[in-house]
C-alpha positions in Angstrom: -27.8 17.0 -6.3 -28.4 14.4 -3.6 -29.6 15.2 -0.1 -26.2 14.6 1.6 -24.4 17.1 -0.7 -27.0 19.7 0.2 -26.5 19.0 3.9 -22.7 19.2 3.5 -23.0 22.5 1.7 -25.2 24.0 4.5 -22.9 22.7 7.2 -19.9 24.1 5.4 -21.5 27.6 5.2 -22.4 27.4 8.9 -18.9 26.3 9.9 -17.3 29.0 7.8 -19.6 31.7 9.2 -18.6 30.7 12.7 -15.0 30.8 11.7 -15.4 34.3 10.3 -17.2 35.4 13.5 -14.4 34.0 15.7 -11.9 35.9 13.6 -13.9 39.2 13.6 -14.2 39.1 17.4 -10.4 38.6 17.7 -10.8 35.1 19.2 -8.6 33.4 16.6 -5.6 34.5 14.6 -5.2 34.7 10.8 -3.2 31.5 10.9 -6.0 29.8 12.9 -8.6 31.2 10.5 -6.8 29.7 7.6 -6.4 26.3 9.2 -10.1 26.2 10.2 -11.2 27.3 6.7 -9.1 24.4 5.2 -10.6 22.0 7.7 -14.1 23.2 6.8 -13.5 22.6 3.1 -12.1 19.1 3.8 -14.8 18.1 6.3 -17.8 19.3 4.3 -16.6 19.3 0.7 -18.5 22.3 -0.6 -19.5 22.1 -4.3 -17.1 24.9 -5.4 -14.3 24.3 -3.0 -11.7 24.9 -5.7 -13.0 28.4 -6.2 -13.0 29.4 -2.6 -10.0 31.5 -1.3 -7.4 29.3 0.4 -6.3 31.9 2.9 -7.6 35.1 4.4 -6.6 38.2 2.3 -4.2 39.8 4.7 -4.1 43.0 2.7 -7.7 43.8 3.7 -7.0 43.1 7.4 -6.8 46.3 9.5 -4.3 46.5 12.3 
């Protein structure tokens, strides 16, 4: 694995962690979470992007 792929992988995980934090704090909606997650996958191309969930599992979201 080359250095750029490692950097992209790290940046993806940082961006996704921030996206999850924003959602957990109620600062973004489920729709915004899904859009940001998609942008994170496109921007940073994580190695296993095809295995990552495409949307937030709304069944586990508490009202």
